[in-house]
KOLVO-290934 format. One record per atom (N, C-alpha, C): x negated, y negated, z negated; atom name; residue in one letter. Coordinates in pm, whole numbers. Example, Ala and Ser with C-alpha at 12.3 -4.5 7.8 and 13.67 -1.06 7.14 Angstrom:
// KOLVO-290934
PT        x        y        z   atom   type
PT    -1319      569     -780      N      A
PT    -1230      450     -780     CA      A
PT    -1320      330     -780      C      A
PT    -1285      225     -708      N      S
PT    -1367      106     -714     CA      S
PT    -1290       -3     -787      C      S
This chain:
// KOLVO-290934
PT        x        y        z   atom   type
PT     3308     2520    -1177      N      M
PT     3240     2597    -1055     CA      M
PT     3180     2499     -948      C      M
PT     3087     2524     -943      N      I
PT     2996     2435     -843     CA      I
PT     3039     2426     -686      C      I
PT     3064     2306     -648      N      R
PT     3105     2333     -522     CA      R
PT     3010     2359     -361      C      R
PT     3071     2399     -229      N      Q
PT     2961     2498     -184     CA      Q
PT     2873     2408     -128      C      Q
PT     2933     2224      -56      N      E
PT     2801     2153      -21     CA      E
PT     2695     2132     -125      C      E
PT     2746     2114     -267      N      T
PT     2653     2025     -343     CA      T
PT     2519     2178     -377      C      T
PT     2598     2352     -345      N      A
PT     2478     2417     -353     CA      A
PT     2374     2374     -248      C      A
PT     2435     2361     -140      N      W
PT     2357     2343      -26     CA      W
PT     2275     2223      -30      C      W
PT     2289     2108      -87      N      V
PT     2228     1953     -134     CA      V
PT     2112     2020     -237      C      V
PT     2150     2103     -366      N      L
PT     2036     2155     -475     CA      L
PT     1926     2262     -367      C      L
PT     2018     2347     -264      N      F
PT     1914     2457     -239     CA      F
PT     1786     2362     -117      C      F
PT     1860     2240      -63      N      A
PT     1753     2141       46     CA      A
PT     1617     2049      -82      C      A
PT     1730     2036     -207      N      A
PT     1587     1967     -229     CA      A
PT     1508     2068     -325      C      A
PT     1534     2148     -360      N      G
PT     1472     2277     -397     CA      G
PT     1366     2296     -283      C      G
PT     1381     2309     -132      N      L
PT     1285     2328      -50     CA      L
PT     1200     2215      -31      C      L
PT     1246     2091       -6      N      I
PT     1147     1981      -45     CA      I
PT     1083     1958     -209      C      I
PT     1100     2033     -292      N      F
PT     1045     2022     -381     CA      F
PT      872     2130     -340      C      F
PT      950     2204     -309      N      L
PT      827     2324     -252     CA      L
PT      727     2274     -178      C      L
PT      765     2237      -33      N      A
PT      695     2125       25     CA      A
PT      623     2034       -8      C      A
PT      668     2001     -125      N      A
PT      583     1861     -217     CA      A
PT      440     1921     -289      C      A
PT      519     2078     -336      N      L
PT      406     2116     -408     CA      L
PT      300     2217     -320      C      L
PT      334     2221     -180      N      V
PT      233     2279     -106     CA      V
PT      165     2157      -67      C      V
PT      184     2013      -47      N      L
PT      124     1908      -24     CA      L
PT       26     1859     -127      C      L
PT       88     1889     -274      N      G
PT      -36     1884     -414     CA      G
PT     -123     1965     -386      C      G
PT     -117     2121     -294      N      V
PT     -274     2182     -272     CA      V
PT     -359     2120     -198      C      V
PT     -314     2068     -123      N      W
PT     -335     1979       94     CA      W
PT     -441     1901      -24      C      W
PT     -307     1806     -107      N      K
PT     -382     1687     -159     CA      K
PT     -557     1726     -237      C      K
PT     -502     1819     -308      N      W
PT     -630     1867     -435     CA      W
PT     -739     1927     -360      C      W
PT     -755     1968     -249      N      Q
PT     -834     2040     -159     CA      Q
PT     -883     1888      -21      C      Q
PT     -817     1836      -54      N      Q
PT     -915     1698       36     CA      Q
PT     -926     1641     -118      C      Q
PT     -929     1631     -185      N      S
PT     -943     1526     -296     CA      S
PT    -1137     1598     -337      C      S
PT    -1129     1746     -345      N      I
PT    -1226     1819     -387     CA      I
PT    -1369     1817     -324      C      I
PT    -1292     1807     -189      N      S
PT    -1428     1837      -76     CA      S
PT    -1431     1698      -14      C      S
PT    -1377     1562      -63      N      S
PT    -1448     1447       -3     CA      S
PT    -1560     1358      -79      C      S
PT    -1649     1309      -79      N      T
PT    -1725     1226     -120     CA      T
PT    -1692     1123     -197      C      T
PT    -1541     1072     -231      N      D
PT    -1533      982     -336     CA      D
PT    -1419     1077     -408      C      D
PT    -1351     1218     -368      N      G
PT    -1254     1229     -452     CA      G
PT    -1129     1204     -458      C      G
PT    -1076     1162     -318      N      T
PT     -977     1125     -298     CA      T
PT     -931     1202     -147      C      T
PT     -743     1196     -128      N      A
PT     -756     1260      -42     CA      A
PT     -722     1160       75      C      A
PT     -697     1184      211      N      H
PT     -617     1076      292     CA      H
PT     -504      979      224      C      H
PT     -478      881      297      N      R
PT     -390      758      199     CA      R
PT     -234      843      276      C      R
PT     -241      921      333      N      Y
PT      -64     1013      423     CA      Y
PT     -103     1086      384      C      Y
PT     -148     1158      295      N      V
PT     -160     1292      205     CA      V
PT      -96     1263      107      C      V
PT     -157     1171        7      N      N
PT      -70     1132     -106     CA      N
PT       11     1074     -117      C      N
PT       76     1030       33      N      V
PT      233      924       37     CA      V
PT      315     1025       50      C      V
PT      315     1141      117      N      A
PT      360     1268      186     CA      A
PT      385     1344       50      C      A
PT      289     1374      -59      N      H
PT      318     1415     -187     CA      H
PT      394     1374     -237      C      H
PT      380     1255     -296      N      S
PT      431     1136     -353     CA      S
PT      604     1173     -330      C      S
PT      596     1113     -179      N      A
PT      730     1112     -150     CA      A
PT      799     1231     -160      C      A
PT      746     1329      -86      N      G
PT      850     1459     -134     CA      G
PT      875     1498     -295      C      G
PT      801     1488     -369      N      L
PT      825     1448     -504     CA      L
PT      953     1381     -552      C      L
PT      945     1250     -510      N      M
PT     1039     1173     -552     CA      M
PT     1159     1219     -510      C      M
PT     1184     1245     -356      N      Y
PT     1292     1224     -296     CA      Y
PT     1366     1392     -324      C      Y
PT     1292     1551     -375      N      S
PT     1314     1621     -439     CA      S
PT     1399     1578     -538      C      S
PT     1372     1527     -638      N      F
PT     1418     1447     -763     CA      F
PT     1580     1405     -674      C      F
PT     1520     1261     -612      N      A
PT     1685     1202     -585     CA      A
PT     1766     1275     -534      C      A
PT     1753     1397     -445      N      A
PT     1827     1471     -372     CA      A
PT     1878     1592     -482      C      A
PT     1822     1574     -587      N      G
PT     1892     1714     -681     CA      G
PT     1960     1610     -801      C      G
PT     1860     1528     -838      N      A
PT     1925     1455     -948     CA      A
PT     2056     1355     -945      C      A
PT     2043     1241     -806      N      I
PT     2154     1194     -740     CA      I
PT     2271     1250     -683      C      I
PT     2247     1308     -518      N      V
PT     2277     1320     -434     CA      V
PT     2374     1419     -449      C      V
PT     2312     1526     -501      N      A
PT     2375     1643     -552     CA      A
PT     2495     1596     -669      C      A
PT     2480     1561     -734      N      P
PT     2626     1514     -815     CA      P
PT     2733     1430     -787      C      P
PT     2663     1308     -694      N      L
PT     2693     1242     -604     CA      L
PT     2866     1359     -508      C      L
PT     2796     1466     -472      N      V
PT     2843     1550     -398     CA      V
PT     2933     1600     -453      C      V
PT     2913     1677     -575      N      Q
PT     3001     1745     -692     CA      Q
PT     3114     1662     -709      C      Q
PT     3089     1573     -744      N      F
PT     3211     1481     -770     CA      F
PT     3287     1354     -715      C      F
PT     3239     1358     -621      N      S
PT     3297     1303     -495     CA      S
PT     3461     1299     -468      C      S
PT     3539     1262     -443      N      G
PT     3675     1272     -375     CA      G
PT     3675     1297     -270      C      G
PT     3603     1288     -173      N      W
PT     3600     1301      -28     CA      W
PT     3600     1464        3      C      W
PT     3692     1506      112      N      P
PT     3604     1582      195     CA      P
PT     3537     1681      191      C      P
PT     3502     1815      166      N      S
PT     3411     1842      190     CA      S
PT     3333     1818      283      C      S
PT     3384     1820      452      N      A
PT     3304     1750      587     CA      A
PT     3270     1643      570      C      A
PT     3306     1555      490      N      V
PT     3223     1411      473     CA      V
PT     3109     1389      379      C      V
PT     3153     1483      254      N      N
PT     3042     1490      153     CA      N
PT     2908     1563      213      C      N
PT     2946     1693      263      N      I
PT     2803     1754      360     CA      I
PT     2736     1669      459      C      I
PT     2831     1572      541      N      T
PT     2827     1493      626     CA      T
PT     2703     1335      590      C      T
PT     2704     1318      478      N      A
PT     2677     1210      406     CA      A
PT     2536     1276      403      C      A
PT     2556     1388      257      N      A
PT     2440     1458      227     CA      A
PT     2329     1499      305      C      A
PT     2399     1536      447      N      A
PT     2335     1552      537     CA      A
PT     2245     1454      615      C      A
PT     2267     1329      621      N      A
PT     2228     1249      725     CA      A
PT     2119     1184      583      C      A
PT     2148     1138      449      N      I
PT     2024     1150      329     CA      I
PT     1916     1233      340      C      I
PT     1965     1347      335      N      I
PT     1848     1469      317     CA      I
PT     1770     1478      451      C      I
PT     1804     1444      529      N      G
PT     1775     1450      682     CA      G
PT     1646     1374      701      C      G
PT     1711     1260      662      N      M
PT     1629     1099      684     CA      M
PT     1491     1160      600      C      M
PT     1537     1163      426      N      F
PT     1428     1212      353     CA      F
PT     1331     1312      451      C      F
PT     1343     1372      472      N      I
PT     1258     1525      552     CA      I
PT     1231     1439      699      C      I
PT     1261     1381      748      N      V
PT     1228     1308      841     CA      V
PT     1081     1219      843      C      V
PT     1118     1141      727      N      T
PT     1024     1030      639     CA      T
PT      906     1121      501      C      T
PT      953     1218      525      N      I
PT      792     1342      476     CA      I
PT      722     1384      581      C      I
PT      787     1389      729      N      S
PT      748     1467      804     CA      S
PT      618     1351      884      C      S
PT      698     1259      912      N      N
PT      637     1140      957     CA      N
PT      519     1099      871      C      N
PT      518     1104      716      N      Y
PT      380     1102      690     CA      Y
PT      259     1196      628      C      Y
PT      344     1334      672      N      V
PT      277     1450      704     CA      V
PT      145     1438      852      C      V
PT      251     1371      960      N      R
PT      219     1370     1052     CA      R
PT       81     1237     1082      C      R
PT       88     1176     1013      N      L
PT      -21     1079     1004     CA      L
PT     -123     1085      949      C      L
PT     -136     1215      853      N      A
PT     -224     1222      746     CA      A
PT     -325     1379      856      C      A
PT     -206     1399      942      N      V
PT     -327     1538      990     CA      V
PT     -364     1456     1148      C      V
PT     -346     1323     1188      N      E
PT     -411     1272     1319     CA      E
PT     -472     1179     1265      C      E
PT     -449     1158     1148      N      G
PT     -601     1065     1076     CA      G
PT     -655      870     1105      C      G
PT     -561      848     1165      N      R
PT     -603      736     1254     CA      R
PT     -561      607     1196      C      R
PT     -474      599     1099      N      T
PT     -459      458     1029     CA      T
PT     -446      515      849      C      T
PT     -426      412      774      N      D
PT     -403      404      663     CA      D
PT     -313      335      588      C      D
PT     -246      265      716      N      N
PT      -96      166      706     CA      N
PT      -23      193      837      C      N
PT       88      264      873      N      Q
PT      117      297      971     CA      Q
PT      217      109     1003      C      Q
PT      245       50      902      N      M
PT      314     -106      934     CA      M
PT      224     -189     1029      C      M
PT       44     -145     1025      N      R
PT       -8     -219     1064     CA      R
PT      -28     -203     1208      C      R
PT      -58      -29     1210      N      D
PT      -71       45     1294     CA      D
PT       59       96     1386      C      D
PT      205        5     1363      N      R
PT      322       18     1416     CA      R
PT      312      109     1567      C      R
PT      365      156     1625      N      R
PT      453      199     1741     CA      R
PT      584      123     1745      C      R
PT      625       53     1881      N      P
PT      766      -14     1896     CA      P
PT      825       67     1928      C      P
PT      782      207     1935      N      S
PT      916      325     1999     CA      S
PT      950      373     1833      C      S
PT      862      363     1790      N      L
PT      965      359     1594     CA      L
PT     1055      289     1559      C      L
PT     1058      180     1620      N      R
PT     1203       78     1543     CA      R
PT     1317      141     1545      C      R
PT     1355      230     1649      N      G
PT     1498      302     1639     CA      G
PT     1511      422     1521      C      G
PT     1416      495     1476      N      V
PT     1369      578     1396     CA      V
PT     1407      481     1251      C      V
PT     1298      390     1252      N      R
PT     1333      310     1115     CA      R
PT     1505      276     1074      C      R
PT     1555      200     1149      N      E
PT     1699      204     1198     CA      E
PT     1742      298     1132      C      E
PT     1742      413     1205      N      A
PT     1826      532     1156     CA      A
PT     1784      569     1027      C      A
PT     1655      570      974      N      L
PT     1661      606      833     CA      L
PT     1733      481      737      C      L
PT     1757      357      776      N      I
PT     1840      281      668     CA      I
PT     1990      281      708      C      I
PT     2023      338      847      N      I
PT     2152      363      849     CA      I
PT     2202      518      749      C      I
PT     2084      614      804      N      G
PT     2166      751      714     CA      G
PT     2125      711      571      C      G
PT     2033      624      522      N      E
PT     2022      700      395     CA      E
PT     2111      585      312      C      E
PT     2074      458      341      N      I
PT     2189      338      252     CA      I
PT     2293      419      320      C      I
PT     2349      441      384      N      G
PT     2531      445      454     CA      G
PT     2547      587      390      C      G
PT     2490      690      430      N      G
PT     2494      823      342     CA      G
PT     2539      798      161      C      G
PT     2476      777      111      N      T
PT     2461      730      -14     CA      T
PT     2581      646      -52      C      T
PT     2588      508       48      N      A
PT     2717      460      -24     CA      A
PT     2886      544       18      C      A
PT     2856      610      152      N      V
PT     2980      678      114     CA      V
PT     3002      799       15      C      V
PT     2905      849      -86      N      L
PT     2907      921     -156     CA      L
PT     2953      861     -304      C      L
PT     2879      746     -307      N      L
PT     2878      679     -441     CA      L
PT     3052      623     -421      C      L
PT     3094      560     -322      N      A
PT     3252      523     -283     CA      A
PT     3355      650     -338      C      A
PT     3270      831     -259      N      G
PT     3378      886     -283     CA      G
PT     3366      929     -458      C      G
PT     3253      947     -536      N      F
PT     3268      952     -640     CA      F
PT     3344      860     -755      C      F
PT     3311      734     -736      N      A
PT     3426      596     -797     CA      A
PT     3543      647     -777      C      A
PT     3590      641     -646      N      Y
PT     3718      716     -607     CA      Y
PT     3782      806     -679      C      Y
PT     3685      902     -699      N      A
PT     3727     1051     -761     CA      A
PT     3736      996     -966      C      A
PT     3641      907     -941      N      E
PT     3591      929    -1115     CA      E
PT     3604      812    -1203      C      E
PT     3639      731    -1166      N      L
PT     3639      592    -1180     CA      L
PT     3779      525    -1258      C      L
């Protein structure tokens, strides 16, 4: 039987995948209407990141949650940190695409985003480490 927190992770993965498909439509519209046949760099990045993060959530995060030996509260907190950071990242790429001000966010970075980048590192790596440890505890 599938654990409740695993179901939520798979649902989130599906929502991210759906968003990536919609971003693909945006990418296609920009590509066919531009003179060089390409979309804005961050439309491409948002679309690709959405696809990759949806598969990471469904193929890696969900099974780690399902087979973790930790309590549900620990699993859902770790998974929410990971998926939340995925969503923050994709949303930032969409923002950069809508603004259209840069083709390289690191070259044109804002100092105020340092904390966001640190949170991404802690959330994604920390959440994954917690789930991986729970999987190892229960299954190895």
